[in-house]
C-alpha positions as CSV (number, residue, x, y, z in Angstrom):
1,M,109.3,95.3,106.4
2,P,108.5,93.2,103.3
3,A,108.3,95.1,100.1
4,A,107.7,94.5,96.4
5,E,108.0,96.6,93.2
6,A,106.5,96.6,89.8
7,R,107.2,98.6,86.6
8,V,104.3,98.8,84.3
9,P,104.9,100.2,80.8
10,T,102.2,102.8,79.9
11,E,102.1,106.3,78.4
12,N,99.2,107.0,80.8
13,A,101.0,106.5,84.1
14,S,99.8,109.9,85.7
15,R,96.2,109.2,84.7
16,Y,96.3,105.7,86.4
17,I,97.8,107.2,89.6
18,T,95.0,109.7,89.7
19,R,92.3,107.1,89.0
20,L,93.7,104.6,91.5
21,C,93.8,107.2,94.3
22,Q,90.3,108.5,93.5
23,H,88.9,105.0,93.5
24,A,90.7,104.2,96.8
25,D,89.4,107.4,98.4
26,K,85.8,106.6,97.3
27,M,86.1,103.0,98.8
28,R,87.5,104.5,102.0
29,S,84.6,106.9,102.4
30,H,81.8,104.8,101.0
31,L,79.8,103.7,104.0
32,G,78.1,100.8,102.3
33,H,81.3,99.3,100.9
34,R,82.4,96.1,102.4
35,P,85.8,94.7,101.5
36,R,85.8,91.4,99.7
37,I,87.4,88.4,101.2
38,H,90.7,87.9,99.4
39,A,92.7,84.8,98.5
40,G,94.4,84.6,101.9
41,G,91.0,84.2,103.6
42,G,90.8,87.6,105.3
43,A,89.7,91.1,104.4
44,P,92.2,93.3,102.7
45,P,93.9,96.1,104.7
46,E,91.7,99.1,105.3
47,I,92.4,102.2,103.2
48,L,93.2,105.1,105.5
49,R,94.3,107.8,103.0
50,A,94.8,108.2,99.3
51,E,96.8,111.1,97.9
52,S,98.0,112.0,94.4
53,S,99.8,114.7,92.5
54,D,100.7,115.0,88.8
55,D,103.4,112.2,88.9
56,R,103.1,110.6,92.4
57,G,100.5,108.9,94.5
58,T,100.3,107.1,97.9
59,L,97.8,104.7,99.3
60,V,98.1,104.5,103.0
61,L,96.6,101.3,104.4
62,S,96.0,100.0,107.9
63,R,99.0,97.6,107.7
64,G,101.1,99.0,104.9
65,Q,101.2,101.3,101.9
66,C,101.7,101.6,98.1
67,T,103.5,104.4,96.5
68,M,103.3,105.2,92.8
69,Q,105.4,107.2,90.5
70,A,104.9,108.2,86.8
71,A,107.9,108.6,84.6
72,D,108.4,108.6,80.8
73,G,106.5,105.6,79.6
74,V,106.4,103.7,82.9
75,L,104.3,103.5,86.1
76,T,106.4,102.3,89.1
77,L,104.7,100.8,92.1
78,R,106.1,100.0,95.5
79,A,104.1,98.1,98.1
80,E,105.2,97.7,101.7
81,A,103.5,95.9,104.5
82,D,103.9,94.7,108.1
83,D,104.0,91.1,107.1
84,P,104.2,88.9,103.9
85,D,100.5,88.0,103.9
86,T,99.5,91.7,104.1
87,L,102.0,92.5,101.4
88,A,100.3,89.9,99.1
89,S,96.9,91.4,99.9
90,I,98.1,94.9,98.9
91,Q,99.8,93.6,95.7
92,E,96.5,91.8,94.8
93,L,94.4,94.9,95.6
94,V,96.5,97.3,93.5
95,A,97.2,95.0,90.6
96,A,93.5,93.9,90.2
97,R,92.3,97.6,90.1
98,L,95.1,98.8,87.8
99,E,94.7,95.9,85.4
100,K,90.9,96.5,85.3
101,F,91.4,100.3,84.7
102,G,94.0,99.6,82.0
103,R,92.3,96.7,80.3
104,R,92.3,98.6,76.9
105,E,96.1,98.8,77.1
106,R,96.3,95.3,78.4
107,L,98.3,96.4,81.5
108,T,99.9,93.7,83.5
109,V,101.4,94.1,86.9
110,A,104.3,91.8,87.6
111,W,105.5,92.2,91.2
112,Q,109.1,91.5,92.2
113,P,110.6,91.5,95.7
114,A,112.2,94.9,96.4
115,G,115.9,94.9,96.6
């Protein structure tokens, strides 16, 4: 299963986990929301479930998942998918939202293949 990881320096990691999961849950349950077409030409994976606690979060998608963990000064992301194209879609989806939410901190998500 293809996977990628990113470490994002921030003192607000827990807050971003909560916000990403709340946003994903709203998009999942919002009947009028239609996923945008992404760079690969298809719709992104469907969000099935979003869960978070104080220092962890999980987005379960139709063809993969993204786990998040907050530690001292860093937010660690791990995306996994059924195939490389879906992995790229999940990475784009999570990075775009996180960078938007963290624009005041100028957050940047730099994905690396998982080892």
